[in-house]
mmCIF file of the N, C-alpha and C atoms, coordinates in Angstrom:
data_MODEL
# 
_entry.id   MODEL 
# 
loop_
_atom_site.group_PDB 
_atom_site.id 
_atom_site.type_symbol 
_atom_site.label_atom_id 
_atom_site.label_alt_id 
_atom_site.label_comp_id 
_atom_site.label_asym_id 
_atom_site.label_entity_id 
_atom_site.label_seq_id 
_atom_site.pdbx_PDB_ins_code 
_atom_site.Cartn_x 
_atom_site.Cartn_y 
_atom_site.Cartn_z 
_atom_site.occupancy 
_atom_site.B_iso_or_equiv 
_atom_site.pdbx_formal_charge 
_atom_site.auth_seq_id 
_atom_site.auth_comp_id 
_atom_site.auth_asym_id 
_atom_site.auth_atom_id 
_atom_site.pdbx_PDB_model_num 
ATOM 1   N N  . MET A 1 1  ? 120.794 166.526 150.522 1.00 0.00 ? 1  MET A N  1 
ATOM 2   C CA . MET A 1 1  ? 121.013 167.631 149.636 1.00 0.00 ? 1  MET A CA 1 
ATOM 3   C C  . MET A 1 1  ? 121.449 168.823 150.485 1.00 0.00 ? 1  MET A C  1 
ATOM 4   N N  . ASN A 1 2  ? 122.567 169.464 150.123 1.00 0.00 ? 2  ASN A N  1 
ATOM 5   C CA . ASN A 1 2  ? 123.087 170.609 150.862 1.00 0.00 ? 2  ASN A CA 1 
ATOM 6   C C  . ASN A 1 2  ? 122.889 171.884 150.056 1.00 0.00 ? 2  ASN A C  1 
ATOM 7   N N  . PHE A 1 3  ? 122.538 172.962 150.771 1.00 0.00 ? 3  PHE A N  1 
ATOM 8   C CA . PHE A 1 3  ? 122.383 174.268 150.156 1.00 0.00 ? 3  PHE A CA 1 
ATOM 9   C C  . PHE A 1 3  ? 123.158 175.268 151.006 1.00 0.00 ? 3  PHE A C  1 
ATOM 10  N N  . ALA A 1 4  ? 123.799 176.217 150.353 1.00 0.00 ? 4  ALA A N  1 
ATOM 11  C CA . ALA A 1 4  ? 124.496 177.277 151.070 1.00 0.00 ? 4  ALA A CA 1 
ATOM 12  C C  . ALA A 1 4  ? 124.142 178.601 150.412 1.00 0.00 ? 4  ALA A C  1 
ATOM 13  N N  . SER A 1 5  ? 123.512 179.483 151.200 1.00 0.00 ? 5  SER A N  1 
ATOM 14  C CA . SER A 1 5  ? 123.209 180.824 150.692 1.00 0.00 ? 5  SER A CA 1 
ATOM 15  C C  . SER A 1 5  ? 122.911 181.741 151.862 1.00 0.00 ? 5  SER A C  1 
ATOM 16  N N  . TYR A 1 6  ? 123.130 183.015 151.641 1.00 0.00 ? 6  TYR A N  1 
ATOM 17  C CA . TYR A 1 6  ? 122.850 184.046 152.642 1.00 0.00 ? 6  TYR A CA 1 
ATOM 18  C C  . TYR A 1 6  ? 123.484 183.730 153.998 1.00 0.00 ? 6  TYR A C  1 
ATOM 19  N N  . GLY A 1 7  ? 124.674 183.154 153.981 1.00 0.00 ? 7  GLY A N  1 
ATOM 20  C CA . GLY A 1 7  ? 125.392 182.888 155.216 1.00 0.00 ? 7  GLY A CA 1 
ATOM 21  C C  . GLY A 1 7  ? 124.875 181.706 156.004 1.00 0.00 ? 7  GLY A C  1 
ATOM 22  N N  . ARG A 1 8  ? 124.071 180.862 155.376 1.00 0.00 ? 8  ARG A N  1 
ATOM 23  C CA . ARG A 1 8  ? 123.565 179.693 156.098 1.00 0.00 ? 8  ARG A CA 1 
ATOM 24  C C  . ARG A 1 8  ? 123.837 178.444 155.272 1.00 0.00 ? 8  ARG A C  1 
ATOM 25  N N  . ILE A 1 9  ? 123.928 177.338 155.974 1.00 0.00 ? 9  ILE A N  1 
ATOM 26  C CA . ILE A 1 9  ? 124.083 176.033 155.337 1.00 0.00 ? 9  ILE A CA 1 
ATOM 27  C C  . ILE A 1 9  ? 122.862 175.211 155.720 1.00 0.00 ? 9  ILE A C  1 
ATOM 28  N N  . GLU A 1 10 ? 122.227 174.614 154.718 1.00 0.00 ? 10 GLU A N  1 
ATOM 29  C CA . GLU A 1 10 ? 121.041 173.807 154.985 1.00 0.00 ? 10 GLU A CA 1 
ATOM 30  C C  . GLU A 1 10 ? 121.218 172.433 154.356 1.00 0.00 ? 10 GLU A C  1 
ATOM 31  N N  . THR A 1 11 ? 120.943 171.413 155.142 1.00 0.00 ? 11 THR A N  1 
ATOM 32  C CA . THR A 1 11 ? 120.973 170.035 154.671 1.00 0.00 ? 11 THR A CA 1 
ATOM 33  C C  . THR A 1 11 ? 119.567 169.487 154.757 1.00 0.00 ? 11 THR A C  1 
ATOM 34  N N  . ARG A 1 12 ? 119.098 168.911 153.650 1.00 0.00 ? 12 ARG A N  1 
ATOM 35  C CA . ARG A 1 12 ? 117.741 168.358 153.608 1.00 0.00 ? 12 ARG A CA 1 
ATOM 36  C C  . ARG A 1 12 ? 117.783 166.888 153.280 1.00 0.00 ? 12 ARG A C  1 
ATOM 37  N N  . ASN A 1 13 ? 116.910 166.153 153.966 1.00 0.00 ? 13 ASN A N  1 
ATOM 38  C CA . ASN A 1 13 ? 116.746 164.736 153.695 1.00 0.00 ? 13 ASN A CA 1 
ATOM 39  C C  . ASN A 1 13 ? 115.273 164.511 153.366 1.00 0.00 ? 13 ASN A C  1 
ATOM 40  N N  . CYS A 1 14 ? 115.008 163.897 152.222 1.00 0.00 ? 14 CYS A N  1 
ATOM 41  C CA . CYS A 1 14 ? 113.635 163.659 151.781 1.00 0.00 ? 14 CYS A CA 1 
ATOM 42  C C  . CYS A 1 14 ? 113.367 162.165 151.760 1.00 0.00 ? 14 CYS A C  1 
ATOM 43  N N  . LYS A 1 15 ? 112.283 161.761 152.411 1.00 0.00 ? 15 LYS A N  1 
ATOM 44  C CA . LYS A 1 15 ? 111.839 160.370 152.390 1.00 0.00 ? 15 LYS A CA 1 
ATOM 45  C C  . LYS A 1 15 ? 110.415 160.337 151.849 1.00 0.00 ? 15 LYS A C  1 
ATOM 46  N N  . VAL A 1 16 ? 110.135 159.341 151.039 1.00 0.00 ? 16 VAL A N  1 
ATOM 47  C CA . VAL A 1 16 ? 108.796 159.176 150.472 1.00 0.00 ? 16 VAL A CA 1 
ATOM 48  C C  . VAL A 1 16 ? 108.253 157.833 150.947 1.00 0.00 ? 16 VAL A C  1 
ATOM 49  N N  . TYR A 1 17 ? 107.050 157.889 151.493 1.00 0.00 ? 17 TYR A N  1 
ATOM 50  C CA . TYR A 1 17 ? 106.356 156.682 151.940 1.00 0.00 ? 17 TYR A CA 1 
ATOM 51  C C  . TYR A 1 17 ? 105.170 156.477 151.006 1.00 0.00 ? 17 TYR A C  1 
ATOM 52  N N  . ASN A 1 18 ? 105.196 155.396 150.254 1.00 0.00 ? 18 ASN A N  1 
ATOM 53  C CA . ASN A 1 18 ? 104.093 155.160 149.341 1.00 0.00 ? 18 ASN A CA 1 
ATOM 54  C C  . ASN A 1 18 ? 103.362 153.849 149.626 1.00 0.00 ? 18 ASN A C  1 
ATOM 55  N N  . GLN A 1 19 ? 103.558 153.312 150.791 1.00 0.00 ? 19 GLN A N  1 
ATOM 56  C CA . GLN A 1 19 ? 102.819 152.135 151.238 1.00 0.00 ? 19 GLN A CA 1 
ATOM 57  C C  . GLN A 1 19 ? 101.575 152.622 151.992 1.00 0.00 ? 19 GLN A C  1 
ATOM 58  N N  . ILE A 1 20 ? 100.740 153.374 151.288 1.00 0.00 ? 20 ILE A N  1 
ATOM 59  C CA . ILE A 1 20 ? 99.622  154.049 151.934 1.00 0.00 ? 20 ILE A CA 1 
ATOM 60  C C  . ILE A 1 20 ? 98.539  153.099 152.422 1.00 0.00 ? 20 ILE A C  1 
ATOM 61  N N  . HIS A 1 21 ? 98.535  151.881 151.935 1.00 0.00 ? 21 HIS A N  1 
ATOM 62  C CA . HIS A 1 21 ? 97.546  150.917 152.418 1.00 0.00 ? 21 HIS A CA 1 
ATOM 63  C C  . HIS A 1 21 ? 97.707  150.639 153.916 1.00 0.00 ? 21 HIS A C  1 
ATOM 64  N N  . LEU A 1 22 ? 98.833  151.033 154.492 1.00 0.00 ? 22 LEU A N  1 
ATOM 65  C CA . LEU A 1 22 ? 99.081  150.844 155.921 1.00 0.00 ? 22 LEU A CA 1 
ATOM 66  C C  . LEU A 1 22 ? 98.436  151.935 156.784 1.00 0.00 ? 22 LEU A C  1 
ATOM 67  N N  . LEU A 1 23 ? 97.964  153.008 156.165 1.00 0.00 ? 23 LEU A N  1 
ATOM 68  C CA . LEU A 1 23 ? 97.377  154.126 156.905 1.00 0.00 ? 23 LEU A CA 1 
ATOM 69  C C  . LEU A 1 23 ? 95.939  153.838 157.306 1.00 0.00 ? 23 LEU A C  1 
ATOM 70  N N  . GLU A 1 24 ? 95.537  154.425 158.417 1.00 0.00 ? 24 GLU A N  1 
ATOM 71  C CA . GLU A 1 24 ? 94.146  154.331 158.859 1.00 0.00 ? 24 GLU A CA 1 
ATOM 72  C C  . GLU A 1 24 ? 93.286  155.302 158.067 1.00 0.00 ? 24 GLU A C  1 
ATOM 73  N N  . ASP A 1 25 ? 92.021  154.988 157.908 1.00 0.00 ? 25 ASP A N  1 
ATOM 74  C CA . ASP A 1 25 ? 91.037  155.857 157.247 1.00 0.00 ? 25 ASP A CA 1 
ATOM 75  C C  . ASP A 1 25 ? 91.482  156.279 155.847 1.00 0.00 ? 25 ASP A C  1 
ATOM 76  N N  . ILE A 1 26 ? 92.127  155.393 155.131 1.00 0.00 ? 26 ILE A N  1 
ATOM 77  C CA . ILE A 1 26 ? 92.653  155.720 153.810 1.00 0.00 ? 26 ILE A CA 1 
ATOM 78  C C  . ILE A 1 26 ? 91.549  156.095 152.828 1.00 0.00 ? 26 ILE A C  1 
ATOM 79  N N  . GLU A 1 27 ? 90.347  155.621 153.052 1.00 0.00 ? 27 GLU A N  1 
ATOM 80  C CA . GLU A 1 27 ? 89.238  155.939 152.144 1.00 0.00 ? 27 GLU A CA 1 
ATOM 81  C C  . GLU A 1 27 ? 88.894  157.426 152.141 1.00 0.00 ? 27 GLU A C  1 
ATOM 82  N N  . LYS A 1 28 ? 89.316  158.164 153.143 1.00 0.00 ? 28 LYS A N  1 
ATOM 83  C CA . LYS A 1 28 ? 89.091  159.607 153.193 1.00 0.00 ? 28 LYS A CA 1 
ATOM 84  C C  . LYS A 1 28 ? 90.016  160.369 152.237 1.00 0.00 ? 28 LYS A C  1 
ATOM 85  N N  . TRP A 1 29 ? 91.020  159.701 151.721 1.00 0.00 ? 29 TRP A N  1 
ATOM 86  C CA . TRP A 1 29 ? 92.020  160.323 150.858 1.00 0.00 ? 29 TRP A CA 1 
ATOM 87  C C  . TRP A 1 29 ? 92.051  159.556 149.539 1.00 0.00 ? 29 TRP A C  1 
ATOM 88  N N  . SER A 1 30 ? 91.048  159.739 148.704 1.00 0.00 ? 30 SER A N  1 
ATOM 89  C CA . SER A 1 30 ? 90.867  158.911 147.507 1.00 0.00 ? 30 SER A CA 1 
ATOM 90  C C  . SER A 1 30 ? 92.039  158.970 146.528 1.00 0.00 ? 30 SER A C  1 
ATOM 91  N N  . ASP A 1 31 ? 92.728  160.093 146.404 1.00 0.00 ? 31 ASP A N  1 
ATOM 92  C CA . ASP A 1 31 ? 93.831  160.214 145.442 1.00 0.00 ? 31 ASP A CA 1 
ATOM 93  C C  . ASP A 1 31 ? 95.216  160.151 146.083 1.00 0.00 ? 31 ASP A C  1 
ATOM 94  N N  . LEU A 1 32 ? 95.273  159.866 147.363 1.00 0.00 ? 32 LEU A N  1 
ATOM 95  C CA . LEU A 1 32 ? 96.554  159.862 148.069 1.00 0.00 ? 32 LEU A CA 1 
ATOM 96  C C  . LEU A 1 32 ? 97.454  158.748 147.530 1.00 0.00 ? 32 LEU A C  1 
ATOM 97  N N  . LYS A 1 33 ? 98.663  159.144 147.143 1.00 0.00 ? 33 LYS A N  1 
ATOM 98  C CA . LYS A 1 33 ? 99.647  158.169 146.638 1.00 0.00 ? 33 LYS A CA 1 
ATOM 99  C C  . LYS A 1 33 ? 100.923 158.157 147.474 1.00 0.00 ? 33 LYS A C  1 
ATOM 100 N N  . SER A 1 34 ? 101.251 159.314 148.107 1.00 0.00 ? 34 SER A N  1 
ATOM 101 C CA . SER A 1 34 ? 102.519 159.409 148.824 1.00 0.00 ? 34 SER A CA 1 
ATOM 102 C C  . SER A 1 34 ? 102.409 160.319 150.040 1.00 0.00 ? 34 SER A C  1 
ATOM 103 N N  . VAL A 1 35 ? 103.203 159.989 151.050 1.00 0.00 ? 35 VAL A N  1 
ATOM 104 C CA . VAL A 1 35 ? 103.437 160.870 152.189 1.00 0.00 ? 35 VAL A CA 1 
ATOM 105 C C  . VAL A 1 35 ? 104.923 161.197 152.141 1.00 0.00 ? 35 VAL A C  1 
ATOM 106 N N  . ILE A 1 36 ? 105.241 162.485 152.201 1.00 0.00 ? 36 ILE A N  1 
ATOM 107 C CA . ILE A 1 36 ? 106.622 162.938 152.052 1.00 0.00 ? 36 ILE A CA 1 
ATOM 108 C C  . ILE A 1 36 ? 107.083 163.558 153.362 1.00 0.00 ? 36 ILE A C  1 
ATOM 109 N N  . GLN A 1 37 ? 108.293 163.200 153.772 1.00 0.00 ? 37 GLN A N  1 
ATOM 110 C CA . GLN A 1 37 ? 108.897 163.765 154.992 1.00 0.00 ? 37 GLN A CA 1 
ATOM 111 C C  . GLN A 1 37 ? 110.188 164.469 154.600 1.00 0.00 ? 37 GLN A C  1 
ATOM 112 N N  . ILE A 1 38 ? 110.243 165.761 154.906 1.00 0.00 ? 38 ILE A N  1 
ATOM 113 C CA . ILE A 1 38 ? 111.464 166.543 154.686 1.00 0.00 ? 38 ILE A CA 1 
ATOM 114 C C  . ILE A 1 38 ? 112.046 166.880 156.056 1.00 0.00 ? 38 ILE A C  1 
ATOM 115 N N  . THR A 1 39 ? 113.268 166.446 156.284 1.00 0.00 ? 39 THR A N  1 
ATOM 116 C CA . THR A 1 39 ? 113.985 166.787 157.509 1.00 0.00 ? 39 THR A CA 1 
ATOM 117 C C  . THR A 1 39 ? 115.111 167.715 157.118 1.00 0.00 ? 39 THR A C  1 
ATOM 118 N N  . SER A 1 40 ? 115.155 168.897 157.744 1.00 0.00 ? 40 SER A N  1 
ATOM 119 C CA . SER A 1 40 ? 116.199 169.859 157.385 1.00 0.00 ? 40 SER A CA 1 
ATOM 120 C C  . SER A 1 40 ? 116.966 170.296 158.620 1.00 0.00 ? 40 SER A C  1 
ATOM 121 N N  . GLU A 1 41 ? 118.245 170.509 158.410 1.00 0.00 ? 41 GLU A N  1 
ATOM 122 C CA . GLU A 1 41 ? 119.122 171.057 159.447 1.00 0.00 ? 41 GLU A CA 1 
ATOM 123 C C  . GLU A 1 41 ? 119.732 172.322 158.878 1.00 0.00 ? 41 GLU A C  1 
ATOM 124 N N  . ARG A 1 42 ? 119.572 173.419 159.597 1.00 0.00 ? 42 ARG A N  1 
ATOM 125 C CA . ARG A 1 42 ? 120.144 174.703 159.171 1.00 0.00 ? 42 ARG A CA 1 
ATOM 126 C C  . ARG A 1 42 ? 121.207 175.127 160.166 1.00 0.00 ? 42 ARG A C  1 
ATOM 127 N N  . GLU A 1 43 ? 122.274 175.675 159.605 1.00 0.00 ? 43 GLU A N  1 
ATOM 128 C CA . GLU A 1 43 ? 123.330 176.227 160.439 1.00 0.00 ? 43 GLU A CA 1 
ATOM 129 C C  . GLU A 1 43 ? 123.527 177.674 160.025 1.00 0.00 ? 43 GLU A C  1 
ATOM 130 N N  . ILE A 1 44 ? 123.255 178.576 160.969 1.00 0.00 ? 44 ILE A N  1 
ATOM 131 C CA . ILE A 1 44 ? 123.433 180.006 160.746 1.00 0.00 ? 44 ILE A CA 1 
ATOM 132 C C  . ILE A 1 44 ? 124.304 180.530 161.878 1.00 0.00 ? 44 ILE A C  1 
ATOM 133 N N  . ASN A 1 45 ? 125.478 181.064 161.515 1.00 0.00 ? 45 ASN A N  1 
ATOM 134 C CA . ASN A 1 45 ? 126.417 181.587 162.515 1.00 0.00 ? 45 ASN A CA 1 
ATOM 135 C C  . ASN A 1 45 ? 126.666 180.577 163.631 1.00 0.00 ? 45 ASN A C  1 
ATOM 136 N N  . GLU A 1 46 ? 126.937 179.343 163.244 1.00 0.00 ? 46 GLU A N  1 
ATOM 137 C CA . GLU A 1 46 ? 127.267 178.239 164.157 1.00 0.00 ? 46 GLU A CA 1 
ATOM 138 C C  . GLU A 1 46 ? 126.094 177.783 165.020 1.00 0.00 ? 46 GLU A C  1 
ATOM 139 N N  . LYS A 1 47 ? 124.896 178.294 164.803 1.00 0.00 ? 47 LYS A N  1 
ATOM 140 C CA . LYS A 1 47 ? 123.713 177.839 165.531 1.00 0.00 ? 47 LYS A CA 1 
ATOM 141 C C  . LYS A 1 47 ? 122.931 176.890 164.621 1.00 0.00 ? 47 LYS A C  1 
ATOM 142 N N  . LYS A 1 48 ? 122.673 175.669 165.119 1.00 0.00 ? 48 LYS A N  1 
ATOM 143 C CA . LYS A 1 48 ? 121.974 174.669 164.330 1.00 0.00 ? 48 LYS A CA 1 
ATOM 144 C C  . LYS A 1 48 ? 120.524 174.527 164.782 1.00 0.00 ? 48 LYS A C  1 
ATOM 145 N N  . THR A 1 49 ? 119.644 174.402 163.804 1.00 0.00 ? 49 THR A N  1 
ATOM 146 C CA . THR A 1 49 ? 118.233 174.116 164.083 1.00 0.00 ? 49 THR A CA 1 
ATOM 147 C C  . THR A 1 49 ? 117.796 172.952 163.204 1.00 0.00 ? 49 THR A C  1 
ATOM 148 N N  . ASN A 1 50 ? 116.847 172.181 163.692 1.00 0.00 ? 50 ASN A N  1 
ATOM 149 C CA . ASN A 1 50 ? 116.301 171.052 162.959 1.00 0.00 ? 50 ASN A CA 1 
ATOM 150 C C  . ASN A 1 50 ? 114.804 171.222 162.805 1.00 0.00 ? 50 ASN A C  1 
ATOM 151 N N  . GLU A 1 51 ? 114.279 170.754 161.671 1.00 0.00 ? 51 GLU A N  1 
ATOM 152 C CA . GLU A 1 51 ? 112.845 170.858 161.417 1.00 0.00 ? 51 GLU A CA 1 
ATOM 153 C C  . GLU A 1 51 ? 112.417 169.669 160.561 1.00 0.00 ? 51 GLU A C  1 
ATOM 154 N N  . THR A 1 52 ? 111.233 169.138 160.858 1.00 0.00 ? 52 THR A N  1 
ATOM 155 C CA . THR A 1 52 ? 110.651 168.071 160.046 1.00 0.00 ? 52 THR A CA 1 
ATOM 156 C C  . THR A 1 52 ? 109.293 168.541 159.566 1.00 0.00 ? 52 THR A C  1 
ATOM 157 N N  . ARG A 1 53 ? 109.075 168.408 158.242 1.00 0.00 ? 53 ARG A N  1 
ATOM 158 C CA . ARG A 1 53 ? 107.797 168.784 157.640 1.00 0.00 ? 53 ARG A CA 1 
ATOM 159 C C  . ARG A 1 53 ? 107.231 167.577 156.910 1.00 0.00 ? 53 ARG A C  1 
ATOM 160 N N  . LEU A 1 54 ? 105.913 167.449 156.950 1.00 0.00 ? 54 LEU A N  1 
ATOM 161 C CA . LEU A 1 54 ? 105.235 166.363 156.258 1.00 0.00 ? 54 LEU A CA 1 
ATOM 162 C C  . LEU A 1 54 ? 104.308 166.924 155.193 1.00 0.00 ? 54 LEU A C  1 
ATOM 163 N N  . TYR A 1 55 ? 104.233 166.229 154.061 1.00 0.00 ? 55 TYR A N  1 
ATOM 164 C CA . TYR A 1 55 ? 103.372 166.615 152.952 1.00 0.00 ? 55 TYR A CA 1 
ATOM 165 C C  . TYR A 1 55 ? 102.628 165.376 152.473 1.00 0.00 ? 55 TYR A C  1 
ATOM 166 N N  . ILE A 1 56 ? 101.488 165.587 151.852 1.00 0.00 ? 56 ILE A N  1 
ATOM 167 C CA . ILE A 1 56 ? 100.782 164.498 151.190 1.00 0.00 ? 56 ILE A CA 1 
ATOM 168 C C  . ILE A 1 56 ? 100.680 164.832 149.713 1.00 0.00 ? 56 ILE A C  1 
ATOM 169 N N  . SER A 1 57 ? 100.581 163.791 148.876 1.00 0.00 ? 57 SER A N  1 
ATOM 170 C CA . SER A 1 57 ? 100.571 164.035 147.437 1.00 0.00 ? 57 SER A CA 1 
ATOM 171 C C  . SER A 1 57 ? 99.759  162.967 146.707 1.00 0.00 ? 57 SER A C  1 
ATOM 172 N N  . SER A 1 58 ? 99.201  163.380 145.582 1.00 0.00 ? 58 SER A N  1 
ATOM 173 C CA . SER A 1 58 ? 98.520  162.445 144.693 1.00 0.00 ? 58 SER A CA 1 
ATOM 174 C C  . SER A 1 58 ? 99.493  161.906 143.643 1.00 0.00 ? 58 SER A C  1 
ATOM 175 N N  . LEU A 1 59 ? 100.764 162.273 143.746 1.00 0.00 ? 59 LEU A N  1 
ATOM 176 C CA . LEU A 1 59 ? 101.791 161.784 142.833 1.00 0.00 ? 59 LEU A CA 1 
ATOM 177 C C  . LEU A 1 59 ? 102.527 160.604 143.452 1.00 0.00 ? 59 LEU A C  1 
ATOM 178 N N  . ASN A 1 60 ? 103.078 159.769 142.613 1.00 0.00 ? 60 ASN A N  1 
ATOM 179 C CA . ASN A 1 60 ? 103.897 158.651 143.071 1.00 0.00 ? 60 ASN A CA 1 
ATOM 180 C C  . ASN A 1 60 ? 105.279 158.846 142.460 1.00 0.00 ? 60 ASN A C  1 
ATOM 181 N N  . GLU A 1 61 ? 106.111 159.654 143.125 1.00 0.00 ? 61 GLU A N  1 
ATOM 182 C CA . GLU A 1 61 ? 107.423 160.045 142.613 1.00 0.00 ? 61 GLU A CA 1 
ATOM 183 C C  . GLU A 1 61 ? 108.522 159.599 143.570 1.00 0.00 ? 61 GLU A C  1 
ATOM 184 N N  . GLU A 1 62 ? 109.745 159.732 143.113 1.00 0.00 ? 62 GLU A N  1 
ATOM 185 C CA . GLU A 1 62 ? 110.917 159.446 143.935 1.00 0.00 ? 62 GLU A CA 1 
ATOM 186 C C  . GLU A 1 62 ? 111.233 160.655 144.823 1.00 0.00 ? 62 GLU A C  1 
ATOM 187 N N  . ALA A 1 63 ? 112.027 160.424 145.853 1.00 0.00 ? 63 ALA A N  1 
ATOM 188 C CA . ALA A 1 63 ? 112.379 161.481 146.809 1.00 0.00 ? 63 ALA A CA 1 
ATOM 189 C C  . ALA A 1 63 ? 113.043 162.669 146.124 1.00 0.00 ? 63 ALA A C  1 
ATOM 190 N N  . GLU A 1 64 ? 113.912 162.434 145.178 1.00 0.00 ? 64 GLU A N  1 
ATOM 191 C CA . GLU A 1 64 ? 114.621 163.525 144.496 1.00 0.00 ? 64 GLU A CA 1 
ATOM 192 C C  . GLU A 1 64 ? 113.638 164.470 143.804 1.00 0.00 ? 64 GLU A C  1 
ATOM 193 N N  . ALA A 1 65 ? 112.618 163.913 143.164 1.00 0.00 ? 65 ALA A N  1 
ATOM 194 C CA . ALA A 1 65 ? 111.620 164.749 142.480 1.00 0.00 ? 65 ALA A CA 1 
ATOM 195 C C  . ALA A 1 65 ? 110.814 165.565 143.483 1.00 0.00 ? 65 ALA A C  1 
ATOM 196 N N  . PHE A 1 66 ? 110.361 164.931 144.562 1.00 0.00 ? 66 PHE A N  1 
ATOM 197 C CA . PHE A 1 66 ? 109.582 165.668 145.565 1.00 0.00 ? 66 PHE A CA 1 
ATOM 198 C C  . PHE A 1 66 ? 110.416 166.766 146.205 1.00 0.00 ? 66 PHE A C  1 
ATOM 199 N N  . ASN A 1 67 ? 111.674 166.495 146.483 1.00 0.00 ? 67 ASN A N  1 
ATOM 200 C CA . ASN A 1 67 ? 112.539 167.518 147.076 1.00 0.00 ? 67 ASN A CA 1 
ATOM 201 C C  . ASN A 1 67 ? 112.618 168.726 146.151 1.00 0.00 ? 67 ASN A C  1 
ATOM 202 N N  . LYS A 1 68 ? 112.737 168.491 144.852 1.00 0.00 ? 68 LYS A N  1 
ATOM 203 C CA . LYS A 1 68 ? 112.782 169.568 143.864 1.00 0.00 ? 68 LYS A CA 1 
ATOM 204 C C  . LYS A 1 68 ? 111.463 170.337 143.838 1.00 0.00 ? 68 LYS A C  1 
ATOM 205 N N  . TYR A 1 69 ? 110.330 169.623 143.793 1.00 0.00 ? 69 TYR A N  1 
ATOM 206 C CA . TYR A 1 69 ? 109.017 170.278 143.752 1.00 0.00 ? 69 TYR A CA 1 
ATOM 207 C C  . TYR A 1 69 ? 108.800 171.167 144.979 1.00 0.00 ? 69 TYR A C  1 
ATOM 208 N N  . ILE A 1 70 ? 109.145 170.636 146.136 1.00 0.00 ? 70 ILE A N  1 
ATOM 209 C CA . ILE A 1 70 ? 108.917 171.383 147.385 1.00 0.00 ? 70 ILE A CA 1 
ATOM 210 C C  . ILE A 1 70 ? 109.840 172.601 147.442 1.00 0.00 ? 70 ILE A C  1 
ATOM 211 N N  . ARG A 1 71 ? 111.071 172.440 147.008 1.00 0.00 ? 71 ARG A N  1 
ATOM 212 C CA . ARG A 1 71 ? 112.011 173.576 146.979 1.00 0.00 ? 71 ARG A CA 1 
ATOM 213 C C  . ARG A 1 71 ? 111.502 174.664 146.037 1.00 0.00 ? 71 ARG A C  1 
ATOM 214 N N  . MET A 1 72 ? 110.973 174.264 144.863 1.00 0.00 ? 72 MET A N  1 
ATOM 215 C CA . MET A 1 72 ? 110.423 175.231 143.914 1.00 0.00 ? 72 MET A CA 1 
ATOM 216 C C  . MET A 1 72 ? 109.208 175.941 144.509 1.00 0.00 ? 72 MET A C  1 
ATOM 217 N N  . HIS A 1 73 ? 108.363 175.203 145.210 1.00 0.00 ? 73 HIS A N  1 
ATOM 218 C CA . HIS A 1 73 ? 107.179 175.806 145.833 1.00 0.00 ? 73 HIS A CA 1 
ATOM 219 C C  . HIS A 1 73 ? 107.581 176.873 146.841 1.00 0.00 ? 73 HIS A C  1 
ATOM 220 N N  . TRP A 1 74 ? 108.569 176.562 147.693 1.00 0.00 ? 74 TRP A N  1 
ATOM 221 C CA . TRP A 1 74 ? 109.007 177.538 148.688 1.00 0.00 ? 74 TRP A CA 1 
ATOM 222 C C  . TRP A 1 74 ? 109.637 178.748 148.020 1.00 0.00 ? 74 TRP A C  1 
ATOM 223 N N  . GLY A 1 75 ? 110.313 178.559 146.890 1.00 0.00 ? 75 GLY A N  1 
ATOM 224 C CA . GLY A 1 75 ? 110.884 179.683 146.156 1.00 0.00 ? 75 GLY A CA 1 
ATOM 225 C C  . GLY A 1 75 ? 109.811 180.631 145.669 1.00 0.00 ? 75 GLY A C  1 
ATOM 226 N N  . VAL A 1 76 ? 108.710 180.085 145.166 1.00 0.00 ? 76 VAL A N  1 
ATOM 227 C CA . VAL A 1 76 ? 107.582 180.908 144.717 1.00 0.00 ? 76 VAL A CA 1 
ATOM 228 C C  . VAL A 1 76 ? 106.957 181.619 145.910 1.00 0.00 ? 76 VAL A C  1 
ATOM 229 N N  . GLU A 1 77 ? 106.699 180.882 146.980 1.00 0.00 ? 77 GLU A N  1 
ATOM 230 C CA . GLU A 1 77 ? 106.059 181.464 148.155 1.00 0.00 ? 77 GLU A CA 1 
ATOM 231 C C  . GLU A 1 77 ? 106.902 182.564 148.779 1.00 0.00 ? 77 GLU A C  1 
ATOM 232 N N  . ASN A 1 78 ? 108.206 182.372 148.822 1.00 0.00 ? 78 ASN A N  1 
ATOM 233 C CA . ASN A 1 78 ? 109.096 183.376 149.417 1.00 0.00 ? 78 ASN A CA 1 
ATOM 234 C C  . ASN A 1 78 ? 109.198 184.638 148.575 1.00 0.00 ? 78 ASN A C  1 
ATOM 235 N N  . SER A 1 79 ? 108.877 184.552 147.289 1.00 0.00 ? 79 SER A N  1 
ATOM 236 C CA . SER A 1 79 ? 108.979 185.727 146.420 1.00 0.00 ? 79 SER A CA 1 
ATOM 237 C C  . SER A 1 79 ? 107.685 186.541 146.381 1.00 0.00 ? 79 SER A C  1 
ATOM 238 N N  . LEU A 1 80 ? 106.630 186.073 147.052 1.00 0.00 ? 80 LEU A N  1 
ATOM 239 C CA . LEU A 1 80 ? 105.368 186.795 147.056 1.00 0.00 ? 80 LEU A CA 1 
ATOM 240 C C  . LEU A 1 80 ? 105.452 188.047 147.907 1.00 0.00 ? 80 LEU A C  1 
ATOM 241 N N  . GLU A 1 81 ? 104.770 189.066 147.474 1.00 0.00 ? 81 GLU A N  1 
ATOM 242 C CA . GLU A 1 81 ? 104.684 190.318 148.236 1.00 0.00 ? 81 GLU A CA 1 
ATOM 243 C C  . GLU A 1 81 ? 103.731 190.118 149.415 1.00 0.00 ? 81 GLU A C  1 
ATOM 244 N N  . PRO A 1 82 ? 104.043 190.663 150.583 1.00 0.00 ? 82 PRO A N  1 
ATOM 245 C CA . PRO A 1 82 ? 103.092 190.585 151.705 1.00 0.00 ? 82 PRO A CA 1 
ATOM 246 C C  . PRO A 1 82 ? 101.854 191.412 151.382 1.00 0.00 ? 82 PRO A C  1 
ATOM 247 N N  . SER A 1 83 ? 100.705 190.959 151.859 1.00 0.00 ? 83 SER A N  1 
ATOM 248 C CA . SER A 1 83 ? 99.465  191.709 151.566 1.00 0.00 ? 83 SER A CA 1 
ATOM 249 C C  . SER A 1 83 ? 99.079  192.636 152.685 1.00 0.00 ? 83 SER A C  1 
# 
């Protein structure tokens, strides 16, 4: 998924891992259904940066849905006033 705003280009790749039975100590996470990996590449003024973020979820959704949820969450967080 590509985004372009404020003079930057961002490409995001979302992967969902829902084979949680392969994880160690799974009993500590009773509602865990998915592990989500977002890999993003940003280009600002020809300078590229890469970042990988991991999330856990009690939902069992497709990558497209998680990418949307996470993008919406960051939109809310970015609009908050500093305290």
